[in-house]
Structures are given as structure tokens and as C-alpha cells.
MARLO-786612 format. One record per residue (C-alpha): x, z, y negated. Coordinates in Angstrom, 3 decimals, always signed. Example, Ala and Ser with C-alpha at 12.3 -4.5 7.8 and 13.67 -1.06 7.14 Angstrom:
<atoms>
      east        up     north
   +12.300    +7.800    +4.500
   +13.670    +7.140    +1.060
</atoms>
This chain:
<atoms>
      east        up     north
   +85.145    +1.331   -59.288
   +85.308    +4.728   -61.136
   +82.425    +7.192   -61.399
   +81.384    +6.008   -64.855
   +81.147    +2.364   -63.762
   +79.120    +3.376   -60.694
   +76.642    +5.311   -62.810
   +76.287    +2.324   -65.111
   +75.604    -0.019   -62.206
   +72.998    +2.354   -60.733
   +71.253    +2.495   -64.106
   +71.224    -1.284   -64.347
   +69.662    -1.501   -60.817
   +66.884    +0.887   -61.785
   +66.259    -1.085   -64.931
   +65.998    -4.323   -62.941
   +63.657    -2.660   -60.428
   +61.378    -1.503   -63.242
   +61.237    -5.023   -64.616
   +62.568    -4.179   -68.100
   +65.856    -5.948   -68.847
   +67.258    -6.167   -72.361
   +68.984    -9.278   -73.725
   +72.282    -7.419   -73.796
   +71.909    -6.405   -70.171
   +70.908    -9.921   -69.156
   +73.989   -11.272   -70.870
   +76.165    -8.668   -69.230
   +74.782    -9.406   -65.767
   +74.428   -13.157   -66.229
   +70.588   -13.092   -65.776
   +68.502   -15.661   -67.652
   +65.409   -14.732   -69.647
   +63.160   -16.775   -67.287
   +64.459   -14.871   -64.248
   +63.735   -11.534   -65.895
   +60.194   -12.654   -66.773
   +59.607   -13.761   -63.162
   +60.629   -10.310   -61.966
   +58.094    -8.803   -64.345
   +55.286   -11.071   -63.024
   +56.051   -10.231   -59.377
   +56.018    -6.541   -60.190
   +52.581    -6.821   -61.813
   +51.205    -8.770   -58.814
   +52.376    -6.073   -56.408
   +50.677    -3.417   -58.501
   +47.444    -5.454   -58.666
   +47.388    -5.950   -54.855
   +47.812    -2.236   -54.270
   +44.922    -1.461   -56.620
   +42.614    -3.956   -54.856
   +43.519    -2.541   -51.401
   +42.920    +1.014   -52.620
   +39.548    +0.053   -54.101
   +38.492    -1.639   -50.851
   +39.385    +1.410   -48.782
   +37.442    +3.662   -51.164
   +34.414    +1.344   -50.807
   +34.563    +1.390   -47.031
   +34.930    +5.157   -46.896
   +32.112    +5.762   -49.339
   +29.787    +2.977   -48.124
   +30.014    +2.954   -44.292
   +33.187    +4.459   -42.932
   +31.646    +7.891   -42.696
   +28.003    +6.713   -42.725
   +25.578    +7.144   -39.815
   +25.064    +4.280   -37.321
   +21.361    +3.552   -36.810
   +20.397    +4.612   -33.275
   +17.012    +2.906   -33.017
   +14.687    +0.743   -35.035
   +11.614    -0.530   -33.241
    +8.652    +0.577   -31.128
    +8.277    +2.434   -27.810
    +5.401    +2.737   -25.341
    +5.498    +5.292   -22.531
    +2.779    +6.182   -20.029
    +2.311    +6.717   -16.303
    +2.649    +3.003   -15.491
    +4.762    +1.593   -18.333
    +7.971    +2.074   -20.320
    +8.351    -0.565   -23.030
   +10.786    -0.859   -25.933
   +10.872    -3.514   -28.656
   +13.871    -2.950   -30.916
   +15.617    -4.506   -33.882
   +18.477    -2.026   -33.399
   +19.426    +0.014   -30.308
   +22.637    +2.035   -30.112
   +21.862    +4.861   -27.665
   +20.160    +5.632   -24.339
   +16.433    +6.234   -23.912
   +14.810    +7.380   -20.643
   +11.359    +7.758   -19.151
   +10.210    +9.262   -15.850
    +7.696    +7.465   -13.627
    +6.046    +8.721   -10.434
    +6.266    +6.042    -7.746
    +4.732    +5.754    -4.271
    +6.438    +4.258    -1.230
    +6.086    +0.476    -1.078
    +5.391    +0.034    -4.789
    +7.448    -2.113    -7.177
    +8.826    -1.831   -10.678
    +8.541    -5.104   -12.582
   +11.282    -5.461   -15.216
   +11.274    -7.880   -18.152
   +14.283    -8.196   -20.478
   +14.708   -10.169   -23.693
   +18.194    -9.915   -25.196
   +18.619   -11.489   -28.641
   +22.017    -9.924   -29.365
   +24.338    -7.078   -28.380
   +24.507    -5.438   -24.950
   +21.650    -3.979   -22.899
   +22.188    -1.883   -19.742
   +19.464    -0.637   -17.376
   +19.163    +1.760   -14.457
   +16.421    +3.020   -12.113
   +17.267    +6.224   -10.268
   +15.396    +8.712    -8.081
   +16.390   +12.222    -9.088
   +20.058   +12.860    -8.134
   +20.272    +9.987    -5.653
   +22.291    +6.804    -6.276
   +20.457    +4.314    -8.522
   +18.185    +1.863    -6.717
   +19.063    -0.551    -9.526
   +21.854    -0.594   -12.102
   +22.651    -3.485   -14.423
   +25.288    -3.592   -17.157
   +25.106    -6.104   -20.008
   +21.997    -7.718   -18.518
   +20.721   -11.090   -19.697
   +17.172   -12.127   -20.523
   +14.974   -12.514   -17.454
   +12.374   -10.979   -15.148
   +12.778    -9.333   -11.746
   +11.301    -6.619    -9.533
   +12.785    -3.564    -7.827
   +11.231    -2.374    -4.553
   +10.590    +1.362    -4.100
   +11.295    +2.438    -0.530
   +10.729    +6.175    -1.024
    +8.129    +8.055    -3.069
    +9.323   +10.324    -5.855
   +10.119   +10.680    -9.555
   +12.224    +7.809   -10.877
   +14.133    +7.876   -14.172
   +14.163    +4.571   -16.051
   +17.062    +4.225   -18.525
   +17.731    +1.723   -21.300
   +21.085    +1.750   -23.131
   +21.921    -0.452   -26.101
   +25.097    -1.332   -27.946
   +24.304    -3.142   -31.214
   +21.371    -4.536   -29.235
   +18.329    -6.433   -30.427
   +15.523    -7.447   -28.080
   +12.970    -5.832   -25.772
   +12.712    -4.196   -22.319
    +9.566    -3.516   -20.288
    +9.207    -1.591   -17.014
    +5.802    -1.886   -15.301
    +4.617    -0.096   -12.191
    +3.142    -2.424    -9.554
    +0.848    -0.321    -7.392
    +0.118    -0.822    -3.705
    -3.376    -2.083    -3.111
    -5.374    -0.285    -0.454
    -7.101    -2.172    +2.321
   -10.432    -1.514    +0.607
    -9.132    -3.012    -2.642
    -7.873    -6.065    -0.753
   -11.218    -6.635    +1.005
   -13.203    -9.136    -1.078
   -16.775    -8.271    -1.915
   -19.266   -10.671    -0.361
   -22.987   -11.053    -0.621
   -25.157   -11.346    +2.421
   -27.324   -14.477    +2.595
   -30.378   -12.288    +2.028
   -28.831   -10.808    -1.145
   -27.903   -14.249    -2.499
   -31.411   -15.536    -1.927
   -30.360   -18.271    +0.520
   -32.472   -19.286    +3.498
   -30.600   -18.883    +6.780
   -31.739   -20.327   +10.106
   -31.332   -18.472   +13.376
   -28.612   -20.871   +14.534
   -26.646   -20.494   +11.289
   -26.947   -16.727   +11.512
   -25.554   -16.735   +15.065
   -22.632   -19.018   +14.109
   -21.786   -16.892   +11.072
   -21.950   -13.681   +13.096
   -19.764   -15.145   +15.852
   -17.156   -16.358   +13.369
   -17.069   -13.005   +11.539
   -16.816   -11.191   +14.878
   -13.889   -13.359   +15.973
   -11.962   -12.929   +12.705
   -12.565    -9.183   +12.606
   -11.513    -8.667   +16.217
    -8.364   -10.777   +16.096
    -7.293   -10.305   +12.479
    -6.075   -13.935   +12.513
    -7.677   -16.494   +10.181
    -8.972   -19.507   +12.050
    -6.608   -21.854   +10.177
    -3.608   -19.917   +11.508
    -4.815   -19.728   +15.125
    -4.112   -23.411   +15.780
    -0.590   -23.158   +14.359
    +0.155   -20.120   +16.516
    -1.144   -21.876   +19.633
    +1.028   -24.925   +18.971
    +4.118   -22.773   +18.547
    +3.282   -20.912   +21.757
    +2.974   -24.245   +23.590
    +6.308   -25.389   +22.123
    +8.071   -22.269   +23.376
    +6.420   -22.488   +26.774
    +7.542   -26.087   +27.275
   +10.813   -25.736   +25.321
   +10.142   -28.693   +23.061
   +13.277   -30.309   +21.701
   +13.918   -30.994   +18.031
   +12.369   -34.453   +18.130
    +9.158   -33.243   +19.755
    +8.911   -30.343   +17.298
    +9.201   -32.748   +14.366
    +6.500   -34.997   +15.855
    +4.175   -31.990   +16.058
    +5.080   -30.912   +12.505
    +6.747   -27.694   +13.716
   +10.121   -26.362   +12.614
   +12.792   -28.107   +14.664
   +15.458   -25.441   +13.973
   +13.843   -23.062   +16.448
   +15.057   -25.279   +19.328
   +18.517   -23.813   +18.674
   +17.171   -20.278   +19.121
   +15.415   -20.496   +22.510
   +18.093   -18.705   +24.505
   +17.112   -17.595   +27.981
   +13.643   -16.444   +26.836
   +12.144   -18.350   +23.864
    +9.217   -15.930   +23.587
   +11.633   -13.092   +22.869
   +13.482   -15.119   +20.223
   +10.664   -16.541   +18.078
    +7.680   -14.572   +16.780
    +5.027   -14.527   +14.085
    +3.456   -12.154   +11.569
    +0.100   -12.341    +9.804
    +0.118   -10.079    +6.768
    -0.594   -10.057    +3.047
    +2.957   -10.288    +1.738
    +2.181   -10.567    -1.973
    -0.777    -8.182    -2.090
    -3.277   -10.693    -3.457
    -5.835   -10.233    -0.677
    -4.861   -13.363    +1.283
    -2.835   -12.962    +4.461
    +0.184   -15.204    +5.022
    +1.487   -16.518    +8.343
    +5.239   -16.264    +8.915
    +7.124   -17.804   +11.837
   +10.627   -16.405   +12.263
   +13.438   -15.276   +14.524
   +13.307   -11.877   +16.189
   +16.041    -9.245   +16.351
   +17.232   -10.867   +19.565
   +18.699   -13.664   +17.416
   +21.499   -11.761   +15.733
   +23.999   -14.323   +14.425
   +24.496   -14.711   +10.669
   +23.007   -18.216   +10.498
   +19.746   -17.789   +12.438
   +19.249   -14.004   +12.317
   +16.322   -12.757   +10.140
   +15.445   -16.390    +9.411
   +11.957   -17.323    +8.190
   +11.328   -20.675    +9.828
    +7.980   -21.343    +8.147
    +5.591   -19.537    +5.832
    +1.924   -20.473    +5.322
    -0.839   -19.263    +3.028
    -4.543   -20.159    +2.690
    -6.102   -22.246    -0.058
    -9.532   -21.576    -1.575
   -11.183   -23.486    +1.268
    -9.436   -21.447    +3.956
    -7.032   -24.221    +4.972
    -3.415   -23.429    +5.902
    -0.891   -24.555    +3.290
    +2.850   -24.531    +4.006
    +4.774   -22.513    +1.381
    +8.290   -22.970    +2.741
   +10.208   -24.377    +5.697
   +13.833   -23.680    +6.597
   +16.303   -26.520    +7.154
   +20.007   -26.360    +7.970
   +20.928   -26.893    +4.316
   +17.948   -25.038    +2.843
   +17.323   -21.740    +4.645
   +15.094   -18.757    +3.891
   +15.792   -15.165    +4.967
   +13.379   -12.243    +4.721
   +14.403    -9.744    +2.021
   +11.504    -7.290    +2.266
    +8.061    -7.147    +0.677
    +7.247   -10.452    -0.980
   +10.900   -11.518    -1.296
   +12.907   -14.189    +0.514
   +16.542   -15.127    -0.033
   +17.194   -18.863    -0.317
   +20.558   -20.283    +0.757
   +21.418   -23.949    +0.844
   +23.740   -26.741    -0.097
   +23.530   -30.487    -0.559
   +27.287   -30.862    -0.908
   +30.499   -29.082    -1.811
   +29.628   -29.024    -5.511
   +25.902   -28.283    -5.198
   +24.759   -25.034    -3.585
   +21.771   -22.671    -3.758
   +21.885   -18.876    -3.551
   +18.951   -17.081    -5.101
   +15.993   -14.791    -4.393
   +12.378   -15.963    -4.492
    +9.203   -13.942    -4.811
    +5.869   -14.931    -3.321
    +3.103   -14.637    -5.915
    -0.422   -15.923    -5.221
    +0.889   -18.313    -2.596
    +3.684   -19.734    -4.747
    +7.408   -18.981    -4.917
    +9.005   -17.777    -8.162
   +12.788   -17.829    -8.630
   +13.964   -14.371    -9.743
   +17.405   -15.668   -10.669
   +19.260   -13.014    -8.683
   +21.268   -12.977    -5.460
   +20.359   -10.798    -2.471
   +23.389    -9.761    -0.440
   +23.076   -10.769    +3.247
   +23.484    -7.105    +4.235
   +20.122    -6.480    +2.535
   +18.234    -9.070    +4.606
   +15.520    -7.408    +6.687
   +14.184    -8.092   +10.144
   +10.520    -8.968    +9.820
    +8.222    -7.165   +12.248
    +6.975   -10.016   +14.413
    +4.397   -10.305   +17.175
    +5.094   -12.256   +20.323
    +3.970   -15.857   +20.653
    +3.685   -15.395   +24.420
    -0.089   -14.995   +24.191
    -2.353   -17.630   +22.724
    -4.586   -16.682   +19.832
    -7.622   -17.165   +22.088
    -6.391   -14.537   +24.521
    -5.598   -12.166   +21.685
    -9.092   -12.664   +20.270
   -10.530   -11.753   +23.676
    -8.361    -8.626   +23.772
    -9.339    -7.748   +20.219
    -5.844    -6.989   +18.926
    -2.423    -8.486   +18.268
    +0.746    -7.286   +19.936
    +3.112    -5.346   +17.677
    +6.821    -5.465   +18.428
    +9.669    -3.228   +17.261
   +12.720    -5.424   +16.585
   +14.728    -2.320   +15.701
   +14.707    -1.268   +19.376
   +16.192    -4.611   +20.388
   +18.922    -4.222   +17.744
   +19.817    -0.743   +19.001
   +19.845    -1.937   +22.605
   +22.057    -4.939   +21.844
   +24.502    -3.436   +19.334
   +25.054    +0.164   +20.489
   +27.839    +0.985   +22.920
   +28.291    +4.134   +25.012
   +31.405    +5.594   +26.591
   +33.968    +3.251   +25.009
   +36.560    +3.756   +22.295
   +34.859    +3.548   +18.936
   +31.392    +3.550   +20.508
   +30.147    +6.287   +18.180
   +30.827    +4.002   +15.204
   +28.385    +1.488   +16.691
   +25.872    +4.333   +16.994
   +26.348    +5.153   +13.301
   +25.752    +1.506   +12.400
   +22.580    +1.472   +14.506
   +21.454    +4.762   +12.929
   +21.827    +3.214    +9.473
   +19.567    +0.321   +10.497
   +17.133    +2.761   +12.120
   +16.901    +4.804    +8.901
   +16.454    +1.661    +6.806
   +13.616    +0.614    +9.103
   +12.042    +4.079    +9.425
   +11.805    +4.624    +5.671
   +10.421    +1.173    +4.854
    +8.212    +0.034    +7.776
    +4.532    -0.528    +7.084
    +3.508    +0.561   +10.604
    +1.822    +3.914   +11.083
    +3.093    +6.432   +13.679
    +0.420    +5.597   +16.272
    +1.180    +1.865   +16.067
    +4.877    +2.667   +16.505
    +4.123    +4.908   +19.493
    +2.087    +2.223   +21.287
    +4.658    -0.489   +20.549
    +7.539    +1.706   +21.748
    +5.716    +2.522   +24.986
    +5.002    -1.181   +25.551
    +8.647    -2.049   +24.847
    +9.922    +0.492   +27.388
    +7.334    -0.539   +29.964
    +8.820    -4.035   +30.076
   +12.191    -2.568   +31.114
   +13.249    -1.611   +34.603
   +14.258    +1.949   +35.466
   +17.999    +1.306   +35.059
   +17.433    -0.416   +31.731
   +15.340    +2.485   +30.493
   +18.040    +4.999   +31.448
   +20.735    +2.893   +29.748
   +18.678    +2.593   +26.574
   +17.970    +6.345   +26.532
   +21.737    +6.975   +26.583
   +22.288    +4.571   +23.700
   +19.435    +6.070   +21.683
   +20.790    +9.597   +22.311
   +24.064    +8.550   +20.697
   +22.177    +6.960   +17.816
   +20.100   +10.149   +17.487
   +23.301   +12.179   +17.123
   +24.462    +9.904   +14.295
   +20.969    +9.937   +12.758
   +20.985   +13.751   +12.580
   +24.381   +13.720   +10.857
   +23.221   +11.142    +8.309
   +20.269   +13.361    +7.346
   +22.682   +16.060    +6.157
   +24.958   +16.293    +3.143
   +28.481   +14.926    +3.028
   +27.939   +11.942    +5.326
   +29.823    +9.557    +3.025
   +33.022    +9.789    +5.080
   +31.129    +9.041    +8.298
   +29.510    +5.988    +6.715
   +32.866    +4.787    +5.403
   +34.448    +5.151    +8.852
   +31.698    +2.956   +10.306
   +32.047    +0.324    +7.573
   +28.669    +1.236    +6.031
   +29.774    +2.225    +2.522
   +26.955    +0.209    +0.975
   +24.209    +1.967    +2.961
   +21.201    +3.374    +1.055
   +22.412    +6.959    +1.620
   +20.832    +9.478    +1.344
   +17.580    +8.345    +2.947
   +15.998   +11.739    +3.455
   +16.924   +15.374    +3.996
   +14.113   +15.831    +6.516
   +13.478   +14.065    +9.851
   +11.731   +10.720    +9.371
    +8.345   +10.742   +11.138
    +8.464    +7.078   +12.175
   +11.835    +7.650   +13.872
   +10.783   +10.920   +15.457
    +7.908    +9.114   +17.198
   +10.381    +6.782   +18.935
   +12.551    +9.747   +19.961
    +9.491   +11.397   +21.514
    +8.540    +8.281   +23.478
   +12.054    +7.997   +24.935
   +12.090   +11.713   +25.800
   +14.644   +12.929   +23.253
   +12.193   +15.363   +21.589
</atoms>
């Protein structure tokens, strides 16, 4: 092919590509008229498609591609006790600071209609006490173990719904005490005998702190421990038969009770549970039974643990519920006691967060305690330190760190005041012989060393070495008064 023929062929190719082919050229190339017309149609379609695509891109760029995304459409309410948001659109983070006291709660309510909602509750620069990503609709509460300023955060991503944080204050003993009228104020006529009976009953309840309906239950449990009733006998007497597995060598040191207002409604509950001496995963921190009082002052059972339906104390008014009726049917949730009834919070409490309830000994009958005018207070944390801390062996300091973590958890959350702790610690030591006291002092000294290190900065590595990465560090930068009292009693201060 010479240069002239090549140029001619190139020209014909360009002509075909443009879609314009003359009859002469078609004849020369052997192309039919219909084929040439089809080429023309395809060319026009390609041009039309490009125009539509270009128009669409221009619309997107002008209409929304470079437009602003709406950050928030809705309403907000913020005050000392509330942070509420009701939004049609949420695409950023909003925060609010709330001053909280030790022992209070933050009640959280979430309604998610669409998009993603994330929440966090954090005290200053410390790790969040709660953090939830892409949370679902529901209600739950977060316990506040340490007073301070807490930042509440709500983050949305194309979210629609509502979020409410509410502060649940601690009621004082005066607020919990119901107001009553004297018979004279109510206008009733009272005989001398009735007046004496009323005065005697009030005197008994005030001196013992135990409602009459609970006294009989406590006495029956004390009798069961004294005589080591078996499971069958316990069932006959309507007592929890599981405690027969927890007697050990001293049943009175394994099973105890607590009378306290768990849900803050002014009515004290009665809890029967295992003490710190029972330390295995199945029976440790177990709530065997929980009672409340009805309007007539009668004891009403709220819950009872069984092998396949167990309840563990999770602090405050919370209990963790574990159970199973078969391989395909299991329970693992957290319940909250409210006005004598249990509400399912729909969340799981990790076993590491179970708490040892502060229990009194069942070794004395309620009648004797009424005569003495007080109930015995025990410190399960001392038993845990005594049982789990090693001295003078390889790796013993790691056991001291683990005990110090539990001691700090207890010291920053206990409801006992320093004087109650002092008296209970003295009583605990008094029951030990001289050699036992010396051995415990050595263990506590090692725990004290770890405790001092955990109060400082940079203790993360120490916690990791002891397998306590999930600990609530940092607890405090200053010595904890409740712990310092115990150190003084043992002679370490």
C-alpha cells in the first residue's frame, strides 16, 4: 500500500467514524445504506447519553454536592438535672455537663427511629463510665460511684429520634422517713393498753432497725444454719435450699443478710446471700432471696435463686440474672428493683462487675439483736483480702494488686461511714488469734503498697501485669478515707 492509498483509507475511516458516508464511498467499501444509517443512530445515542450524564452531574453539584448537611433539627432541654434532645435530624455531637453526687444515678432513655445514635458519660478526663455506639431504643441507668462533673454526649449520624438523661438523686434519711400523725393529732381515741403496745412496737423497731415481718425470716435462717438443715428440710420450711451447698465448715460465716432500702423508695428490703467466704464463680456474690414489704407490712418475696435461675448482686438496686432451661434457652440480663418489682434493663452485666453485698451475720437471732439495740456489720472485703492475698511467694505481689483493686472498688462505693467501718474492722480482728492477726497485717501491708501505687499516675502497666485491665482506674488521686480507716485499725498508719 503506497502513501496515497494509506491517506485515502485514513480519510475513509474518519468519515465512517463521523457517521457521514456518501453513496460512492459505500459502494467503494461495500457498505449498505442501512448499515450506514445504523452507524448514524448509534452515534446520536452516544451523544445523547453523554449530555444526560453531564446534566445530572451539574444538577448534583449545584443542588447538593457542595450544599451544607443539616446538623440539627429539633428541640433541646438542658438544666441541672436533665439533658433532653428530640430531633428530626442529628448529624453532629452535642454535650452537657451535670454535677453528680456519689451514689446517684443517671437514667437514660433512647428512642431511635433511624440512623445511628452514640452516647457517652464521662467524668472530666477519666475513662467514660458509660459508652455506647449505635445504641438501640431502650431505657437503662448508670450508677455514679464518685462525685464530680460529668459530661453527657450525644452523637448522631443521619439520626432521627430522642435521647433523655435524667439525674436520680440520693434521698436522705429524713426524706425516706414517712410522715406520720400521732393518735392525738388524728383525733383518734387511744386506750392506755393500746398506747403501751404502740410504744413498745415503735421502740423495738427503732432499736433493731428490722421490720417485724423480717425478724421471723431471719430467725428461721439462723435456726437452719445452726442445725445445718439439708435441702429437703429447707424446702419444707420455705427457705432457699441452695444454701445447703454453701455451709462449709462454718455456715454462719458463709450465709448472711442485709436489711436496707435498695431502691430508695422508703421501704427496706431483706436480702439473704452468700458472704465473701464463698468465692467460687457459681455461688459467690449470690443473692439467695430478696424480700420487700407490702402496704400492710407483710414480707413479700421478690426473687429466689435456683440452679438454673440465679441472681447476683450488681450494686445499688441492680441484680444480674443468669439461667437456662436448656441448651437453646438461656437468660443473661440485668434487673432493677423499683418499688418492690423487678424491671428488665435489657443489658448484660459482666461477672467481673458483680459486687459483694455487705451482709450481717445470722449467728444472732433478731431477738438478741433487738435487746442489744443494733445489728452487726461485717466487712466482706477483709475476708477477700485474707483469702486471696499471698505473701513471700513468686508472683505474690500480683495477688496484692488484685486485692487492692477490689479494696478500691469497695472503698469508693461502700455506703458505710468511717466510724461503722472502724467498729466492724475492730470486731473482725478481735475474732482472730494473735498469729492470724499478724499474718493478716502482713497481707494488708502488701495490699497497701499496691494501693498506694494505684493512687498515682501511670498504673496501667501494673494493672495489666495483674490481669486487671478492666479495672475502674483511676479511682482517686488522694487516699480514700474508708480504706485509711482500715489501715489505721490494723496499725499501718
